[in-house]
C-alpha positions in Angstrom: 19.7 -1.5 36.8 18.2 -1.4 40.3 14.4 -1.3 40.4 12.4 1.2 42.5 9.2 0.1 44.3 7.2 1.6 41.4 9.2 -0.5 38.9 8.5 -3.6 41.0 4.8 -2.9 41.0 4.9 -2.6 37.2 6.8 -5.9 37.1 4.3 -7.6 39.4 1.4 -6.4 37.2 3.1 -7.6 34.1 3.9 -10.9 35.6 0.3 -11.4 36.7 -1.0 -10.5 33.2 1.6 -12.6 31.6 0.5 -15.6 33.6 -3.0 -15.1 32.2 -1.8 -14.4 28.7 1.0 -17.0 28.2 -1.5 -19.7 27.1 -3.0 -17.1 24.7 -0.1 -17.6 22.3 -1.0 -21.3 22.1 -4.7 -20.9 21.4 -6.2 -21.3 17.9 -6.5 -18.0 16.1 -10.3 -18.1 16.5 -9.9 -17.6 20.2 -7.8 -14.5 20.0 -8.4 -10.8 19.2 -12.2 -10.9 19.3 -12.5 -7.7 21.2 -10.4 -5.7 18.8 -10.4 -7.2 15.3 -13.0 -5.7 12.9 -14.7 -7.6 10.2 -12.3 -8.3 7.2 -12.4 -5.5 4.7 -13.1 -6.3 1.1 -9.5 -6.7 -0.1 -8.5 -9.1 -2.8 -7.3 -12.5 -1.4 -6.1 -13.7 -4.8 -2.5 -12.8 -4.1 0.1 -10.7 -5.9 -0.7 -9.8 -9.5 0.5 -12.0 -12.4 2.6 -9.1 -13.6 4.5 -9.1 -10.3 4.7 -12.9 -10.2 6.3 -13.0 -13.7 8.7 -10.2 -12.8 9.8 -12.0 -9.7 10.6 -15.2 -11.6 12.4 -13.3 -14.4 14.6 -11.4 -11.8 15.8 -14.2 -9.6 13.2 -14.0 -6.8 11.1 -17.0 -7.8 12.5 -19.3 -5.2 11.2 -17.1 -2.3 7.5 -17.9 -3.1 6.3 -14.4 -2.2 3.0 -15.2 -3.7 2.2 -17.9 -1.1 -0.5 -19.4 -3.3 -1.0 -22.1 -0.7 -3.0 -19.6 1.4 -6.0 -17.5 0.6 -4.8 -14.0 1.2 -1.2 -15.1 1.2 0.1 -12.0 -0.5 -0.9 -8.6 -2.0 0.3 -6.1 -4.5 1.7 -5.6 -8.0 1.0 -3.8 -11.3 -1.8 -4.9 -13.6 0.4 -4.3 -16.7 3.5 -2.3 -17.9 1.4 0.9 -18.2 0.3 0.7 -14.5 2.5 3.5 -13.1 3.7 3.8 -9.5 3.1 7.4 -8.2 3.0 7.1 -4.4 6.0 5.8 -2.5 5.4 2.0 -2.2 4.3 0.7 1.2 5.4 -2.7 2.5 3.2 -4.3 5.2 4.8 -7.0 7.4 2.4 -8.9 9.7 3.0 -10.6 13.1 3.2 -14.1 14.4 0.5 -16.4 13.1 -1.1 -13.7 11.0 -0.9 -13.4 7.2 -0.8 -10.8 4.4 -4.6 -10.5 3.9 -7.2 -11.7 6.4 -10.1 -13.9 5.3 -12.6 -13.2 8.1 -11.0 -15.2 10.9 -10.8 -13.0 14.1 -7.2 -12.5 15.2 -5.9 -13.2 11.7 -7.0 -10.0 10.0 -3.9 -9.3 8.0 -3.6 -5.9 6.6 -7.1 -5.6 5.2 -8.1 -2.4 7.1 -4.9 -0.6 6.2 -4.9 -1.6 2.6 -8.6 -0.6 2.3 -7.9 2.8 3.8 -4.8 3.5 1.7 -6.8 2.6 -1.4 -9.5 5.0 -0.4 -6.8 7.7 -0.1 -5.5 7.4 -3.6 -3.0 4.6 -3.4 -3.2 1.7 -5.9 -2.5 -2.0 -5.7 0.8 -1.3 -7.5 1.9 0.8 -4.5 0.9 -1.6 -1.6 2.7 -4.9 -0.9 2.5 -7.7 1.6 3.6 -11.3 1.8 3.1 -14.0 4.4 6.0 -15.2 6.4 5.6 -18.3 8.5 2.8 -20.9 8.5 -0.1 -18.5 9.3 -1.3 -21.0 12.0 -1.5 -20.2 15.7 -0.8 -23.9 16.6 2.8 -23.2 15.5 3.1 -19.7 17.0 5.5 -20.8 19.8 7.8 -22.3 17.2 8.4 -19.0 15.3 11.5 -17.0 16.0 13.8 -14.6 14.2 15.1 -17.3 11.9 17.5 -17.1 9.0 14.6 -18.2 6.7 12.2 -15.4 7.9 14.9 -12.7 7.9 16.3 -13.6 4.5 12.9 -13.8 2.9 11.6 -10.5 4.2 14.8 -8.7 3.3 14.5 -10.1 -0.2 10.9 -8.9 -0.4 11.9 -5.4 0.6 14.6 -5.4 -2.1 12.3 -6.9 -4.7 9.5 -4.4 -4.2 11.8 -1.4 -4.5 13.4 -2.9 -7.6 10.1 -3.8 -9.2 8.5 -0.5 -8.6 11.5 1.6 -9.5 11.1 3.7 -6.4 14.1 5.4 -4.7 12.7 4.4 -1.3 9.9 2.4 0.3 7.9 2.7 3.4 7.5 -0.2 5.8 4.7 -0.8 8.3 5.1 -3.8 10.6 3.1 -5.4 13.4 4.0 -7.5 16.5 6.8 -9.9 15.7 7.0 -8.4 12.2 8.5 -5.3 13.9 11.6 -7.0 15.1 11.9 -9.2 12.0 11.7 -6.1 9.8 14.2 -4.1 11.9 16.9 -6.8 11.5 16.1 -7.3 7.8 16.8 -3.6 7.3 19.8 -3.5 9.7 21.5 -6.4 8.0 24.9 -7.6 9.1 25.9 -10.7 11.1 23.4 -13.1 12.6 23.2 -16.6 13.8 20.7 -19.5 13.5 21.9 -22.7 15.0 19.1 -24.6 13.3 20.1 -23.3 9.9 23.8 -23.7 9.7 25.0 -21.3 12.4 26.5 -17.9 11.7 25.6 -16.0 8.5 25.5 -12.5 7.2 22.4 -10.8 5.8 24.4 -8.2 3.9 24.7 -4.4 4.1 22.1 -2.2 5.7 19.0 -1.2 3.7 18.6 2.0 5.6 19.2 4.2 2.5 16.2 2.7 0.7 13.7 3.0 3.6 11.9 6.4 4.1 9.5 5.7 6.9 9.4 2.8 9.3 6.3 2.3 11.5 6.4 -0.4 14.2 3.1 -1.4 15.7 2.9 -3.3 19.0 6.4 -4.7 18.7 8.3 -6.5 21.4 11.6 -4.6 21.0 12.8 -5.3 24.6 11.3 -8.8 24.8 7.9 -10.1 25.8 6.3 -10.2 29.3 4.9 -13.6 28.4 8.4 -15.0 28.4 9.0 -14.0 32.1 7.3 -17.1 33.4 8.2 -19.5 30.6 11.8 -18.7 30.5 13.7 -19.4 27.2 11.9 -22.7 26.7 10.4 -22.2 23.3 11.8 -20.8 20.1 9.6 -17.7 20.4 10.8 -17.0 23.9 14.4 -18.2 23.2 17.5 -16.4 24.6 19.3 -16.6 21.2 16.8 -15.6 18.5 13.6 -15.2 20.6 11.9 -12.6 22.8 13.4 -13.6 26.2 13.7 -10.4 28.2 16.3 -11.8 30.7 16.1 -12.1 34.5 16.8 -10.0 37.6 19.4 -10.9 40.2 19.3 -9.2 43.5 17.1 -6.4 42.0 19.7 -5.8 39.3 19.5 -6.6 35.6 18.1 -7.7 33.3 20.7 -10.4 32.6 20.6 -13.0 29.8 18.5 -11.0 27.4 18.0 -12.6 24.0 21.2 -12.2 22.0 19.1 -11.2 19.0 17.4 -8.4 20.8 20.6 -7.2 22.4 22.3 -6.9 18.9 19.1 -5.4 17.4 19.1 -2.6 20.0 22.9 -2.0 20.1 22.5 0.9 17.7 19.6 3.2 16.7 18.3 5.1 13.7 18.9 2.4 11.0 15.2 1.5 10.4 14.7 4.5 8.0 14.8 8.2 7.7 11.7 8.5 9.8 10.8 6.0 12.6 7.5 5.8 14.5 5.7 3.4 16.8 2.1 2.8 17.5 1.2 1.0 20.8 -1.3 0.6 23.6 -0.9 0.3 27.3 -3.9 -2.1 27.3 -2.2 -4.5 24.8 -3.5 -8.0 25.7 -0.6 -9.8 24.1 2.4 -7.6 24.8 1.2 -7.0 28.4 0.3 -4.3 30.9 1.7 -0.9 29.9 3.8 -2.5 27.2 6.3 -2.9 30.0 9.2 -5.3 30.3 11.2 -4.7 33.6 9.9 -1.1 33.6 10.9 -0.4 30.0 8.5 0.2 27.2 9.0 -2.7 24.8 6.7 -1.3 22.1 8.8 1.8 21.5 11.5 1.7 18.9 14.9 2.8 20.3 15.7 6.2 18.6 12.2 6.7 17.3 11.1 10.1 16.0 7.6 10.0 17.4 4.7 7.7 18.4 0.9 7.4 18.7 -0.2 5.6 21.9 -3.5 4.5 23.3 -4.7 3.5 26.8 -8.3 2.2 26.3 -10.0 -0.5 24.4 -10.5 -1.3 21.6 -6.9 -0.4 20.9 -5.4 -3.6 22.0 -2.8 -5.7 20.2 -4.9 -6.2 17.1 -6.8 -2.9 17.4 -3.4 -1.0 17.2 -3.0 -2.4 13.7 -6.6 -2.7 12.4 -7.9 0.6 13.8 -5.0 3.0 13.1 -4.8 3.1 9.3 -5.3 6.9 9.4 -2.2 7.4 11.5 -0.2 4.9 9.6 -0.8 6.9 6.4 -0.1 10.2 8.1 3.2 8.8 9.3 4.4 7.4 6.0 3.1 10.1 3.7 3.4 13.2 5.8 5.9 12.2 8.5 3.6 13.3 11.3 1.9 11.6 14.3 -1.1 13.9 14.4 
């Protein structure tokens, strides 16, 4: 598409901010998110319950290591015993790059503490709230994370396992940052490719029928502004399975957009029966206005509604940690108000 002067001003602003923020992805977690991340809520960091762990092993999911016992706060959820009933529709939380299931007090790595704490206060139980950690939960390796076969296969299996374990007809999914695009593909299923893991493969049929509500928070659905300057030079910014937003040529484009994102956005409506986004125009990681070549990258194509913010402290982490009220309203009442 040809860009107007207004689009070019937006692009210039995004490029300027991206130049400042690009190194942010490489900083230790302690250096990120201080302005938006609240103190960790008192949520158990001991991992999924023994009842859930035993069920996973007995039902063929043991090899996925959803418990992530190597990390404090590596996972969350599960029944206490057979008598522990599931009443509310189960909610699955999927974190972003370098984060983990449950935070342990480190700024910028707050996990889903605030959301879990709020949902518990509103009548949900541990048997209805689930999270696992994908990736190393270490910001030093953030630039090496991409939409890999390992991450996609693992998260897809987790969604299926939670639904099967709880006996629910459908689940709700709330995802943040890179977790948004990972979750979208895990649900969409179908063909994919990972050159570092054997090339082409197929995730299987769509999981759309088992997802009621999908909430994407601060996702990079059209790519990341931080990848403007870097180009497709790291796995995270790659033009195959990364967030590379492409390039302009003579004012037209973008061209060369990540193959993963192109396929992901080639159809809409598959994430669930209800699809919402939560985003901020002052997102310090996604970039100014959530814009990538004049397009809002935080919105989910074909979404049913959104909740957006334009002031601090609703930045990249604040959009997750400070919006539990709206997250619950979206998944339980299908409303953004």
